[in-house]
N, C-alpha and C positions, 0 to 999 in steps of 0.2 A: 864697119860695124853695123851700118844701117842695112846692108844687104841689098837684095833686089828691090825691096820696097822703097828704100831710101833713094835708089837710083830712079825708081819710078816717080818719086816726088820731084826730083830735080828735072827729069825729062818732062813731066807734066807741067811744071812751072814754066819751063822754057817754051813748050808748045803753046801754052796759054797766052804768052806774050803776043802772038800774032793773031789770036782768034777772038778778041773781045771787041765789043762796040760800046758807044757812049751812053750816058744816061745820068740822071740825078740821084742823090742819095735816097734810100727808101723812105717813103712817107710814114709818119706815125699813124697808128690806128686810132681813130677818134672814139671816144666813149660818150654815149648819150645818157644824160642823167636828168631826172625830174626834180625840180625844186619843190619846197613845201607849198608854193603857190600853184603848183601843177604845170608850170612852164618848163618845157623841155629845153635843155641847153646842151651844147656839144663842147667837150674839152678834149684836148689831146691826151691819149693814153700815155702813161709813164713809159719811159724807155726800158727795154728789157736788158740792155747792156750797160755796164758801168763805164762811164767815160774815163779814159786814161788820165792820170794826173801828171804824167811826165815820164820821160825815158828813164829806164833803170840807171841808177848811179853805180859806177864801177866801185865795188867794195874794196876796202883797204887790203884785204887778203889777196885780191887779184893784182895788186901792185907789188907783190913780192916776187923776187927773182928765184923762186924755189919751185919744187914740184907741186906743193900745195897752192902756191900762187898761180901756177899755170892751170891747175884744176879749177880754182875759183874763177879764173878768167873765162874758161870754156863754159862754165855754168852761167856766167854773166852774158856770154855771147848768145846762148840759147834764150835767156830772158829778154835780151834786146831784140832778137829775131821775132819772138812772139809779140813784143810791143810794136815793132815796125809793121807787122801784119795788122794789128788791131787799129792803128791810126793811119795805115796806108801811106806811110812816109818811109822812104829808104835811107834817109840821112843817118839815123841812129846806127843801123847795122853797117853802113859803109865806113863809119869811123873806127870799126874794130878790126879791119883787115882789108887787104886788097887781093884776096885769093879769088880764083875763078868762080868757086861755089858762092862766095860772098857776093860777088858782082851779079851772078845769075839770080840769086834771091832778090837783091835790091832792084835789078832791072825788071823783074817780074812784078814787084810791088808797084813800081812806077808805071808800067804798061797797064796793069789792071786799074789803077787809080785814074790814069789818063782816059780810060774808056768809061769812066763813071761807075765802075763795078767795085766790089770789095771782096777781100779774102775772109772767109769765116772758118773757125775751127783751127785745127792744127795745134791744140794745146799740148805742150811738150813737158814730159817728166824726165829729168836726167836721173837715171837709175844708178849710174856709176860714172865717175870721172877719175881716171888714174894716170898721173903724169910722171914723166921723167925729164930731167933737165940735162943738157949736154953742152959741149962747146964753151966751157968756162961760164956756164949759166946764161949764154946768149941765145940758146935754142931749146925748145921743149917739144915733146910729143905727148899728147894726152889722148888716151883711149877713152871714148865716151860711149855709153850704152844708154839709149833713150827709148821712150815709148811716146807715141803721139796719137791724138784723135784724128778722125777723118778731117780733111781740109777741102773746102769747096770755094767756088767763086759764085757770088750772087750778083744779079743785075739790080738796077735801081728800084725795082718793085719787090725785091727780096726773093726772087725766084732763082733757084740753083741753075747755073748755066754750064758748070764744069766741075768735075772732081779732080782736084790736084793730087790728092793722095788718100789712100785707104788708111784705116787704123794701122798703126805700127806698134809692134811689141818687141822690145829688146833688140832694136836695130843698133848696129855698131859702126862707129866712125873713128878715124884717127885724125886728130888736129895737129898740124905742124905750126908751131908758133915761133916768133922771133922777138927778142927783147929790143924795143925801140923807144927812146924818149921816156924812160922810166915806167914803161908798161909793156904788156905783151901785145902782139899783133898776129892775126891769123895769116899764114902764108899759103896753106893748102888744107883742104879737108878731103880725106880719102874714105871711101866706103869699104868696109871689111865684109867680104861675102863668106 
């Protein structure tokens, strides 16, 4: 469902793993202000990003062994992927499945973070999630249609060093899920071209 653009995202992420170098987080931009006494002082500019408050919590709907539960789980997977990018930590997305695509996303996050860089953008909108459950409710397939903004890698100074993916519109994926320990788990993600 993501088509060639989705494949490009995954390829870009995998290629990025080997091409980054180290650095520190970007510095804040100082603001110079003048007090009423005429003395200039320097203070850090406020951050332009909102710090994350914690990984998304799996909603109760996603704990249901139903097509609607599988759909809610896939929506949660995307929210968790976005969160993992924002905080540059792979652990949250790793907990939702052991599929190859899941591992590639997580490994890329780890590699970019290890090089002192960060992933920016890639905001995802799930336009559709349509699930079917089979195998006495132990397996599900969810067709997901997403749109996403451009995603880049920035170095410690905030300069763009790579484009992971261009803007995506109505890209399609098929998620294969299995029911494990009272929740769904991603077993594979397939791109629909």
